[in-house]
C-alpha positions in Angstrom: -3.1 -37.7 -17.5 -2.2 -40.4 -15.0 -4.9 -42.8 -16.3 -3.6 -42.3 -19.9 -0.1 -43.4 -18.7 -1.5 -46.5 -17.0 -3.5 -47.5 -20.1 -0.4 -47.0 -22.3 1.7 -49.2 -20.0 -1.1 -51.9 -19.9 -1.3 -52.0 -23.8 2.5 -52.4 -24.1 2.6 -55.1 -21.5 -0.3 -57.0 -23.0 1.3 -56.9 -26.4 4.4 -58.6 -25.0 2.5 -61.4 -23.0 1.8 -63.8 -26.0 5.5 -63.6 -27.0 6.6 -64.4 -23.5 4.4 -67.4 -23.3 5.5 -68.7 -26.8 9.2 -68.3 -26.0 8.9 -69.9 -22.5 6.9 -72.9 -23.7 9.2 -73.6 -26.7 12.4 -73.5 -24.7 11.5 -74.4 -21.2 8.3 -76.4 -21.4 5.0 -76.0 -19.7 6.4 -75.7 -16.1 8.0 -72.4 -17.0 4.7 -70.8 -18.0 3.8 -70.5 -14.3 7.0 -68.5 -13.7 6.2 -66.3 -16.7 2.7 -65.5 -15.3 4.4 -64.5 -12.0 6.8 -62.4 -14.0 4.0 -60.8 -15.9 2.1 -60.0 -12.7 5.2 -58.5 -11.1 5.8 -56.3 -14.1 2.2 -55.1 -14.1 2.4 -54.2 -10.4 5.6 -52.3 -11.0 4.1 -50.4 -13.8 1.1 -49.4 -11.8 3.3 -48.3 -8.9 5.5 -46.1 -11.2 2.3 -44.6 -12.8 0.8 -43.8 -9.4 4.0 -42.2 -8.1 4.3 -40.1 -11.2 0.6 -39.1 -10.9 1.0 -38.1 -7.3 4.1 -36.1 -8.1 2.3 -34.2 -10.8 -0.6 -33.4 -8.6 1.5 -32.4 -5.7 3.6 -30.1 -7.9 0.5 -28.6 -9.3 -1.1 -27.7 -6.0 2.2 -26.4 -4.5 2.7 -24.1 -7.4 -0.9 -22.9 -7.2 -0.5 -22.1 -3.5 3.0 -20.6 -3.5 3.5 -18.9 -6.8 1.6 -15.9 -8.1 -1.2 -16.8 -10.5 -2.4 -14.8 -13.6 -4.8 -12.1 -12.5 -6.8 -12.0 -15.7 -6.9 -12.3 -19.4 -3.9 -10.0 -19.8 -1.7 -12.6 -18.3 -0.2 -10.3 -15.7 0.8 -11.9 -12.4 -0.6 -10.8 -9.0 1.7 -9.0 -6.6 0.7 -10.7 -3.4 -0.3 -14.2 -2.1 -3.1 -12.8 0.0 -6.2 -11.8 -1.9 -7.2 -8.7 0.1 -3.7 -7.3 -0.3 -4.0 -7.6 -4.1 -7.3 -5.8 -3.9 -5.7 -2.9 -2.0 -2.8 -2.8 -4.4 -5.1 -2.6 -7.5 -7.1 0.1 -5.8 -3.9 2.1 -5.0 -2.8 2.0 -8.7 -6.2 3.4 -9.7 -5.8 6.2 -7.1 -2.6 7.4 -8.9 -0.5 7.8 -5.7 2.8 9.5 -6.1 5.6 7.1 -7.1 7.3 7.3 -3.7 4.1 6.8 -1.8 3.1 3.9 -4.0 6.4 2.3 -3.3 5.9 2.8 0.4 2.5 1.2 0.3 4.0 -1.8 -1.6 6.6 -2.2 1.1 3.9 -2.0 3.9 1.8 -4.6 2.1 4.8 -6.9 1.7 5.4 -6.7 5.5 1.7 -7.4 6.1 1.8 -10.4 3.7 4.8 -11.8 5.5 3.1 -11.4 8.9 -0.2 -12.9 7.6 1.5 -16.0 6.2 3.4 -16.5 9.4 0.2 -16.2 11.4 -1.5 -18.8 9.2 1.3 -21.2 10.0 0.9 -20.4 13.7 -2.8 -21.0 13.6 -2.3 -24.4 12.0 0.1 -25.3 14.9 -2.4 -23.9 17.5 -0.1 -21.1 18.6 -2.7 -18.2 18.6 -5.5 -19.6 20.7 -6.6 -16.3 22.2 -6.6 -14.5 18.8 -4.1 -11.9 19.9 -1.9 -12.1 16.8 -4.9 -12.2 14.5 -6.3 -9.0 16.2 -2.9 -7.3 15.8 -2.8 -8.2 12.1 -6.3 -6.9 11.5 -5.3 -3.7 13.3 -2.2 -3.3 11.2 -4.2 -3.8 8.0 -6.7 -1.1 9.0 -3.8 1.2 9.9 -2.4 0.7 6.3 -5.8 1.5 4.8 -6.1 4.7 6.9 -2.5 5.7 6.3 -3.0 5.8 2.5 -6.5 7.2 2.5 -8.2 3.8 1.5 -10.4 3.3 4.5 -13.4 4.9 2.9 -13.5 8.0 5.1 -12.1 11.5 4.9 -9.1 12.0 7.0 -10.4 14.6 9.5 -8.2 13.4 12.4 -6.2 16.1 14.1 -2.5 15.5 14.2 -2.3 15.5 17.9 -4.3 16.2 21.1 -2.3 19.3 21.6 -3.6 20.7 18.3 -5.3 24.1 19.1 -8.3 25.1 17.1 -7.4 28.8 17.4 -3.8 28.0 16.2 -3.4 30.2 13.1 -1.1 29.0 10.4 1.9 31.4 10.0 4.6 31.6 7.5 7.2 28.9 8.3 4.6 26.6 9.9 5.2 23.4 7.9 4.3 20.6 10.4 0.6 21.5 11.1 1.3 21.3 14.8 1.8 24.3 17.1 4.5 22.6 19.3 6.5 21.3 16.4 6.3 24.5 14.4 7.3 26.6 17.4 10.4 24.4 18.0 11.3 24.3 14.3 11.1 28.1 13.8 13.2 28.7 17.0 15.8 26.2 15.9 16.0 27.6 12.4 16.5 31.1 13.6 19.0 30.2 16.4 22.1 30.1 14.2 23.2 26.9 15.9 22.7 24.7 12.8 24.5 24.4 9.5 22.4 23.8 6.4 23.2 20.1 6.5 22.3 19.9 10.2 19.0 21.8 9.5 18.2 19.1 6.9 18.8 16.4 9.4 16.8 18.2 12.0 13.9 18.7 9.6 13.9 14.9 8.9 13.6 14.3 12.6 10.6 16.8 12.9 9.0 15.1 9.9 9.5 11.7 11.4 7.8 12.9 14.6 4.9 14.3 12.7 4.4 11.0 10.8 4.5 9.2 14.2 1.8 11.5 15.6 -0.3 10.8 12.5 0.1 7.0 12.9 -0.7 7.2 16.6 -4.0 9.0 15.8 -4.8 6.5 13.1 -4.2 3.6 15.5 -6.3 5.2 18.2 -9.1 5.7 15.8 -8.8 2.1 14.6 -8.9 0.7 18.1 -12.0 2.8 19.0 -13.9 1.4 16.0 -12.7 -2.1 16.8 -14.0 -1.8 20.4 -17.4 -0.7 19.1 -17.6 -3.8 16.9 -16.5 -6.1 19.8 -19.2 -4.7 22.1 -21.8 -5.7 19.5 -20.7 -9.2 18.8 -19.1 -10.3 22.1 -20.4 -13.5 23.7 -19.8 -14.9 27.3 -17.6 -17.6 26.0 -15.3 -15.2 24.2 -15.3 -12.5 26.9 -11.9 -13.3 28.5 -10.1 -13.6 25.2 -11.6 -10.4 23.8 -10.8 -8.6 27.0 -7.2 -9.7 26.8 -6.9 -8.5 23.2 -8.3 -5.1 24.0 -6.0 -4.8 27.0 -3.0 -5.5 24.7 -4.2 -2.9 22.2 -4.4 -0.2 24.9 -0.9 -1.3 26.1 0.5 -0.7 22.6 -1.3 2.6 22.4 0.2 3.8 25.7 3.7 2.7 24.6 3.3 4.7 21.4 2.3 7.7 23.5 5.4 7.3 25.6 7.5 7.1 22.5 5.9 10.3 21.2 6.6 12.2 24.5 10.2 11.0 24.5 10.6 12.0 20.8 9.2 15.4 21.5 11.6 15.8 24.5 14.5 14.9 22.3 13.4 17.5 19.7 13.2 20.2 22.4 16.8 19.3 23.5 18.1 19.3 19.9 16.4 22.6 19.2 18.0 24.3 22.3 21.4 22.6 22.3 22.0 21.6 18.7 23.8 18.4 17.5 26.7 17.2 19.7 30.0 16.1 18.3 29.5 12.6 19.6 26.1 12.0 18.0 26.0 8.3 17.2 23.5 8.4 14.3 21.8 10.8 11.8 18.6 9.0 10.7 15.6 9.6 13.0 14.4 5.9 12.9 17.9 4.8 13.9 18.2 7.4 16.6 14.8 6.3 18.0 16.0 2.6 18.1 19.2 3.6 19.8 17.4 5.6 22.5 15.1 2.7 23.1 18.1 0.3 23.4 19.7 2.6 26.0 16.5 2.6 28.0 16.2 -1.2 27.8 18.8 -2.0 30.5 21.1 -3.9 28.2 24.7 -4.8 29.0 27.6 -2.9 27.5 28.5 -5.8 25.2 24.9 -6.0 24.0 24.8 -2.3 23.3 28.1 -2.4 21.4 26.8 -5.2 19.3 23.5 -3.4 18.6 25.3 -0.2 17.8 27.2 -1.9 15.0 24.0 -3.4 13.7 22.3 0.0 13.8 25.2 1.5 11.7 24.5 -1.1 9.0 20.8 -0.4 9.3 21.4 3.4 8.9 23.3 2.8 5.7 20.3 0.8 4.4 17.9 3.6 5.4 20.1 6.2 3.7 20.4 4.1 0.5 16.6 3.7 0.5 16.1 7.4 0.8 18.5 8.0 -2.1 16.5 5.6 -4.3 13.3 7.4 -3.3 14.7 10.7 -4.5 15.9 9.1 -7.8 12.5 7.5 -8.3 10.8 10.9 -8.0 13.3 12.5 -10.4 12.8 9.6 -12.9 9.0 10.1 -12.7 9.3 13.8 -13.4 11.6 13.0 -16.4 9.2 10.4 -17.7 6.3 12.9 -17.6 8.5 15.5 -19.5 9.4 12.9 -22.1 5.8 11.8 -22.6 4.9 15.4 -23.4 7.4 15.2 -26.3 5.6 12.3 -28.0 8.8 10.5 -29.0 7.7 6.8 -28.6 11.2 5.3 -28.5 12.4 7.8 -25.9 9.3 7.2 -23.9 9.8 3.5 -23.9 13.4 3.8 -22.7 12.5 6.1 -19.9 9.5 4.0 -18.9 11.7 0.9 -18.6 14.2 2.8 -16.5 11.4 4.1 -14.3 9.9 0.6 -13.9 13.3 -0.9 -12.9 13.9 1.9 -10.4 10.4 1.6 -8.9 10.8 -2.2 -8.5 14.2 -1.7 -6.8 12.8 1.0 -4.5 10.0 -1.3 -3.4 12.4 -4.1 -2.8 14.7 -2.0 -0.7 11.8 -0.5 1.2 10.6 -3.9 2.2 14.0 -5.1 3.3 14.5 -1.8 5.3 11.1 -2.1 7.0 11.7 -5.8 7.8 15.1 -5.0 9.3 13.4 -2.2 11.3 10.8 -4.6 12.5 13.4 -7.2 13.5 15.5 -4.6 15.4 12.5 -3.3 17.3 11.5 -6.8 18.3 15.1 -7.6 19.3 15.4 -4.6 21.5 12.0 -5.2 23.1 12.8 -8.9 23.7 16.2 -8.2 25.2 14.9 -5.4 27.4 12.1 -7.7 28.7 14.6 -10.5 29.4 16.8 -8.2 31.5 13.8 -6.8 33.4 12.7 -10.3 34.3 16.1 -11.3 35.7 
């Protein structure tokens, strides 16, 4: 395209040259011809410069769009969801697995967080800020956790929920958490008469959150074990120190998660025995967990007050996201019902509503998880700074 522009300009300029010479010679004499030649050469150089600048702009725009914007995924013209190829592969596989709408939206949010972290890491790598490969190893671990969490790691999920899971533990009526300690606490709290129906729902959310954390802990432990086996087979003397540092960091993360689990279980014991107090700061389990971590982080009163206000805003975001998840599930049920009727117009309207709601739920899920990630990092960073003082 650029060469065509240059040729076009050259033809136009060459057509004008004889006319310039005739006019200059007729009115100004032979001496002015030299000036016209200079003028012609200057014009040609300017044209070439304009053409080159235009060409560079076109090429730069082309490549920046290819790198930063989603590209068509195939002949159907649909755009890809993510800018990282392996995340698109996971997403396409998930759609074929027919996950529930809420679970699919959760996966989309997790992949968006992974995409953000991977793109940030690529920038860090270019700037030489991940020399020991610690961030890269963490990203790989997080990706493997996502695969395992949604049953996409190619293996059946035979992991026990917790090391305290007893093989001789028989499932009884009312056992809904597949863990003897959680089920025992839950049944005791439910029959204690200390909780209203609304409080029981809040308590059940806390138990479910703890169960999910146990599951994630076991996935992480399994992922780290497999990674260690790989490292043992490929490790070289030159990489020894760096690999050892990465493995040490993994075990540190694992120990911290175990401490969090123990603290969470202790909190559930206390709640089950004493009930909710009048001065309970928050209702959502994730927000309560952050607040408890902040209180243990040795922060000043001003910092705690500031964080408390931010956590209130975050709790509103979590509750709004939960509401959208419920609406998405109801919309999906309604769509299935309408599809059975065979009314194409009615199906189309409900499909559009469902698609809009699904997109909104994914977007809110990503923003909520990003905010959770930022708050966790903020509390950890502030606590570390205070401990170093």
